[in-house]
N, C-alpha and C positions, 0 to 999 in steps of 0.2 A: 756705218757703226762699229765699234772696236769689237772683236773677237778675241775670245782666252787663247792664249798658246797653251801648249801641254804644260809648261812651268807654271802658268796661272791656274789652271785645274788643278796639278799637285798640290799646288800650295794651299788653296781653300780647301780642298780636300783634308789636307794634313790637320788646318787648325780645326776644321769641323771635328774630326776625331778627337783631337785634344780637348775640345770643349764639352764632347758628349761626355768623356771619361771625368772632367771635371763637375759636369753637371750629376751625373751618378754618384760623386762622393759626397755631393752636397745633399742630395736626396737621402743616402744611407748614413748622413751624419758624420761622415769623415772630415768633412769641409763646416765650419761655422758660417752664417750670414758675413760676418766681417772678412773673414778669410776668401769667401766665394767671391765679394762685393769687387775687388780689382780685375777678376778672372770674367766675371760675365760682363764688367763695363767694356772690356777688350774686346769682347765680341757684341756690343751694340744691345745688352739687355739690362733694362732699368727696373727697379723695383719703384713702382708708384703708387698712388695713393690707395687704390684697391686690388692691384694686381701687377704680376710684370707688363711690362712693354718691351716689345722688341722693335728696335729702328734699323730698317734695312734701307743699305745705300742704293742711290740711285745716281751713278755718278753724272756731274753735270747735266743731271734730270733727264737722260736720254733712255728710252725703254723702246724695246719692239714689242708687236703684239703678242709672241710666245711668251716674254716676261709679263707683260700686264696678265694676261690670263693665269700665269702661276700664281701671282699677287693675289687674285680671285679666288683660286684653289685653298691659297693659304686661308684667306679669311674666313671661306666657308667652312674648312676642315678643322680648321686649330683655334678660330677666333669666334666672333659672334657677327660674322657675316658683312664685315665692311671694314675698310683701312683709311686712314688718316694721312692726306698728304700736306708735308709740312714747307716752312720758308727756307729749310734747306735743302729742298728738291726731292727730300728721302719720302720714306711712307713708313709709319708705324701702326704696330697692329698693338691693340692696349688689353687684350686677355688672353694670352697665351697661357698655356700652364707650363708651368717649369720642365716637367717630365717631356714636354713635346718640342721643345724649342730646338733640340738637336736635328729630330726630324725634319722640322721647317727649315733649319740651316740647308740641309742636304737636298730638300725641293728647290731651293735657291738655287744651290751650286749647279743643279741640274740644266738651269738655264740662263748660267753665268753672273749669278749673282750673289751676294753675299751682305754681311752687316760688321765686318771688318771696320774699325776706327770712326765708327758713327757714335763714339762716347769716350770718355776718359782724357786725359791730358796729353793729347797728342794732336796729329794734323788731321782735321778731320774732311769729310767729304767736300771735294772742289766742286764749287758750283760755277755756273756759267748763264750767260744769257739764253734764255728760252727759245729766243726767234733764231739761235745760230743755224748758219748757213742757206736761212731764208730770208730774212730782213734785207729791205731794199738799200738801207742805210750801211749796211754791213763792210767794214776793210777786210776782214778775214774771219774765218771760224775759230772760235774761240776753243772749240772741244776738244781737238788734238792737243793743244798745249795743257790744257786741265788734264788730259788723261795722262799727258808727259809726268806731271806734277803728283798724279796719283799714283804711278808707278813708282817714280822717287822717293815719295814719302811712305808708302805703305811697309811698316815694319823697319824704318830708318833706324839703325841701332843708336844714333845721338839723339831722336826725337821721338822716343815714345813716353818721356817722363818729363814733358816739357812743365814749365810753372803752371801752366794751366792749358787749356785748350786753345787750339789755332785755327783759324779759319781764313781760306782764301777765296776769291772768287775773279773770275774773267771774262770781258767783254771785248768784242770784237767790232764795237760800235760806238761812233761817238755818241750817239743818245743812248746812255747807260741804263739797261735794264736789270742789272746784276747786283745792284745796291754795293758797287765796289768801295766806296767812301765810308761804309761802315763794316769793314772787314780788317783783320788783323794785317793783311796783305790785299791790296786790291790792284788787278792787271787790266791796263788797256791799251788792246794793240793798236798803234798808230804806224803812221808812214810818214817818212821825213826825208826830203830829197831823193826819192825813190826807194829808201831802205825800210825795211821793216823793222819795228823794235815796240818798246813798251812804255807807258808811262806808270812807274811804280810807285804806288800809294801806300802808307804804312801806319799801322795805328790808329785805324778806325775802332768803332764796337759802339755797342748799344748798352744796355746793362745800367746798373746802379749808377754807374759814371760814363755817361755816353759822349762819345766824341767823333768829328769828323777827321778822318786821316789825312794826312799831311804829305806832299809830294817829296818822296826820297829822290827820285830821278826822273825828269821831264821826258828823257829819251835813254832807254837800254838797248843796244844791239841785242838783236834774237839769240844769236850764239851764246851769249853772257845771261841767259834768264836764269839758268838752273843753277850755276855756282852763285849766281847773286841773291837769289832766294835763298839759298843754304847760308851764304853770309849772313842775312838778315835774321834767321831763325836760330844760326849759331850764337850770334851777339846776345840776343834777346835771351836764350837758353842759359848764357853765362852770366848776364847781369840782371834778369828780370827777378823779381821778388818773389820770394817763397814763405816770408814770415807771415804773409798775411794774405790770403787768397784773393780778396777783393782788392787788392792792389797788384796782383800778379800778371794780368793781361797785358799785352806788348803796349797798348795805347797808355798804360801808366807809366811804363818805361820811357815812351818818347816823350811824354808830360813832364816826367822827373827829370830828365838827363837834355831835352832840347832837342831838335830834329838836326840841328847842326852836329851836334856830338853824335848822335848815333849814325847820322850820315859818314861822319870822319870813321868811326868804329867799322859801319859795315865796309866801307871802302878799302880799309886795312886788311879786314878779314878775307876779302875778295880777291885781294892780291896771292895770297895766299892758297885760297881755294880754287881759283881761276885754272893754274897748271896742272891740278889734278885731272880737270874734266877734259879728255884728248879728243873729243867729236864725237864719242859713243853717245852721247846724248842728243845731238843731231842726227846722227843715223836712225837712232830711235824714233824721233820725233819724226824724220821723213817716213818711216815706215808706218808709224801711226796715221800720218795725214792720209795714207793710201787708203787706210780703212774708213775714212771720213769723206770719201769722194761723195760728192751730191747723185741723188738720184737721177735717173735718165728722166727729165720731165717730159712729158708728151705735149703735143700741141692739139690743135683742133678749136672749133669754133666756141665762144661761149655763150651763143645766143639763149640757152635755156637758163641761165643765168642772168641774163637781162631782161629776160621775161617775167621771171619769179619777182624780182625787182619792182619789176611794173606792175603785176598783179595782184602780189600778195604783201598785205602790209605787215603780216606777223614776221614773213622771212625778211623783208625790209628793215625792219627794227633790228631784227637779229645781225643781219650781214653790216649794218651801219654800226654797231657796237662790240660785236666780237671778231671781226674780220680786219687783219692788218695787211697792208701793202705787202707782197712779195717780190723780191728782186727777178722775177719772169712775171710778166703782166697778165698771163693768162693762168696765173695761180695766184691763190690767197693763204695766207696763214690764219688758221682756225684757231679761237679759244674756246674751250669748251668751260663752261661757268661749272663749278662745283659749289656755288653759292645761292641756290635756287632759296626764294623769300622762307624763312622759317626753318631750314635747313641746317645743319651745324657745318660752318665753312672747312672746306678741305675734306669733307669726308665724301668716299665713293662706296656703294654695295657693291658687292660680287657680282650682282647682276649688270651693275653700270660699268665696272671694269671690262667686262666681257665684250660689253654693246662698243665701249671705245676701242677694244682691241680689234674688232671684227671691222669696223668702220676704219681703223688705221690701216688694216690689211687690205680692203676694198679700195677705198679713195684718197688713202695718204701714204703709200709708198711703204707701209710696214713700219711707220716711225712717230711714236708718240714722245712728248715731254712734260715733264713735270715744271710748273713754275713758281719762282718762290712765291709769288701771290696765290697760293694753293688751287691752282685751277691747271687743268691739262690742255696742252697745244697739239693740234695737228699742223706740223710745220709747212707741208705741202699737199695743197689740194687743190686741183683743178678746178677753176670754176664752174665749168659746166657739171659738176658734180654734187655741186653746193645744194642745190634745193633737195636733192635725194637725201645727202647728208643731214640737213637740217629736220627734214620730215623724221628720219631715224632717231635722231637727238631727240626731238619733241615726243614720241613714243615711251623713250626711256627717261623721260624728265630730266634731261640733259639739256634743253634749248634755251633757258634763261638768257634774255637779251640784257645783260647789265654789265659786261667787262667794263671796268673802270669807272663805273657809278656807286652810289651811295651805298647800294647792298652788296657791293662786290667788296666785301670786308676781309682784311685778314685777322684772324683771331687764335690766339695760343688756345691749347685746350684747357687753360684755368684750373680751378678747383674741381671740374667735374672730374678730373683723373690726375692733375699733378700734384706730386706730394711736396713741391715748392710755393704753389699758388697761393697768395693771400686772397683771393677773389674769383669768382665767376667771371668768364669770358664769354662763353657759348652763348647762355642766354641772352646777355646784353647784344650781341650781335644779332641772335633772332629777332631781338625785339626791335632794333632799330630798321632791318630790314623788312619786316611786316607793318612797322608802322609807316614808314615812306611809300610801300607799296599801297597802304589803303589810302593815303594822302592823294596818291597819283602824280608825285612830284618829281618823281627819280630824274625822268628825263628831261624837265625842265630844268632841274639843278644841273645837269650835265658833270663832266668828269670831277671826281672827289674821291679822296682816298681816304678810308678811315680805318685805322689799325688800332686793336686792342689788345693789351696784353694783361696777364692776370696777377703779376709780381713785377717786381723791379729789374727781373733777368731780361724784360723785354725781347721774348721768345716773337713776339707779336707786331714787332717793331714800330711801336706807337710812337716814338721820337721822332721818326720822318713820317709820320702819316699828315696829312693835311688837317684831318682833326685825328689826334693820338689821344687814347683813352689807357688810363693806369689804373687797374683795380688793386686796393690795398686794404688792408686790415686797420680799423680804427676802433680799440678798445672794443674789439669783439664783433663790430659792424662792418658791412664791405662799403668801401667809399672809393668813389672813382675820381681823379683828377685828368682835366682837359687840357690838352695843349694843340696850339693852331698853329698852321705854317710851316710845317716840317716837310721835306722832299727828299726822295730818295735818289733823284737821278744824279746828272752829270754834276750840277752846281747842287750838291746835296746840302742841306742844312738841318738843324734840330729845332722841333718846334717850340714855341712861347708857353711856358705854363699860364693858364689864364686866371687862376686863384684859388680859392679852396674850391675843396672836391665837393662831391655830390653824392647822396645815399643813391641805391639801387632804382628805387621809386621815383627818385629826382631827375634821373640822367637823362632819360628819353626826352622830356619835356626840354631839359637844357641844350641838347643836340638840335631840336625844333627851332629853339630861339635862336642859334646861332645860323641855322639853315636860313631861316625867314630874315636874318638880318643881312646876310649876302645877297638872298633875292631882291632886296628892297637897294641895297648900295650898289649893286653891280653897274658896271659900265655896257650894258646891253648885254642880251645873250650869249653873246660870244667869249664873254670875261669869264674866264672858271674861277672856282673858289680861289685857288692857290695864288692866281693873278691879282684878285681882289684884295686878297691880305696883304699881299706885296705891297699895293698901291697904298691902302688905306692902314693899314697896321692892326696893333691890337684894340685900339680904343673904342670901337663901334661896336665890335663882339664882346668885349667886358661887359659894356654898358648893357648889351641886349641880354647879357648871361644873369647879371646881377641885379640891374637898377630894375629891370622887369621882373625878376624874381622878388624884391623889395617891395615893389608896388603891389603885387599880387598878393603877399603878406598881409600888406597893411588893408588890404581890400577885405580879407577875411575879418 
């Protein structure tokens, strides 16, 4: 795990001192809210629907137990006892008082955390595969690369006032768990003829104009990465639109100019930038990699795990859904669900954060990850410790066995918190989860990704959900559009819109009709919802949605 240098600590302390002075000036009236806004956004502070919201960076989703405990302390001391983990692998505190924010930032700095560049028109928190350094399918750990990009981009003098926000994601596995195709730049670490490099994807993004990124180069040698990224951002910073914020993201630039023209511009800019990188970046990368050495995994028998699987059906169900194969056969990757049926997706109480920190320290080599799916991951757990871990999670209300199932829903905060939202997301997610729990269909349905956004900004990634739900305002009434067949993985695709939207009280029955249509038409229990949709297309689902609804209305 990356450890701050003296420079890092001094830099964060200076930024915090500057912001403390700015907050004091806002409170005493020397700054208006309009004057204060760009200053607070540079420090991750938003003004939301009811209160300020502080977004804390969790670079590439990696946390130590000490850092998780500090987040718990902040939730208790300065918020309402909980935090919200996001699809950007960050955590948000929804209720801090402005006068307390400088103290929160200092408390974060004590454990090598901050909120810099978690908002504003700059390069945001770099995200990565939450199974990094543990997954059995991994080519290379993407986190050192993400850390190198973080250091390069932080306060980069050319890129602090970009046309719009800019997001990067890195994966080191052929099975993409970082949603790289939906980012401004997506990086996939690959090997070709014994040489390590990157497939570089550009121009992805969701929001009001969703687009899947395009391959800019299918193999970029490793030493060229940083100057090539700088060339991409520099080209976009030069030609990207500033006349219309809805057309300012790089996806629109790529769409308007075409990928071939963008590639030519980037290659030309790269020729000028490359000589200015004299190898210092590679020296930095080598030093960073040294801090990401894998933990010394212990050996030993796994008899207790095998016995628990055989004797305890509750443990077995949890293991079947919440464990992923580790590169070491004696270990497992554990995903802790923050999606208990009826709860707010992504929320964790201070007490639960402390439990997860304790378990990471005791069983997980002192490391946790925040997933883009709003869950927490213990990347390295010896299989003999899994029964004890599961028992502790059950006691804390954290042992929901639903990873990848219909109640493992991604949902943005929606109109319960967000000033931009046009509809509620959280209650919809809760209703779906509790309904299918009551029907006892979740495990029969199998893998199914539902993603919900409360407005067209698509923070809930609904465009790439197997079932996507978008909440909109229709003449003052919440209305929900449904899309089907989206996917966020290596062959990412956007979902197809089914037709007219549904009122809030119509939505859950509509989702039920979709699910029952799938169960009726699937080619055996092994065929997933996504595979079935690829095979049969929209027609049977659309018929189930609208024809069945029309028959019900006629019967009334």
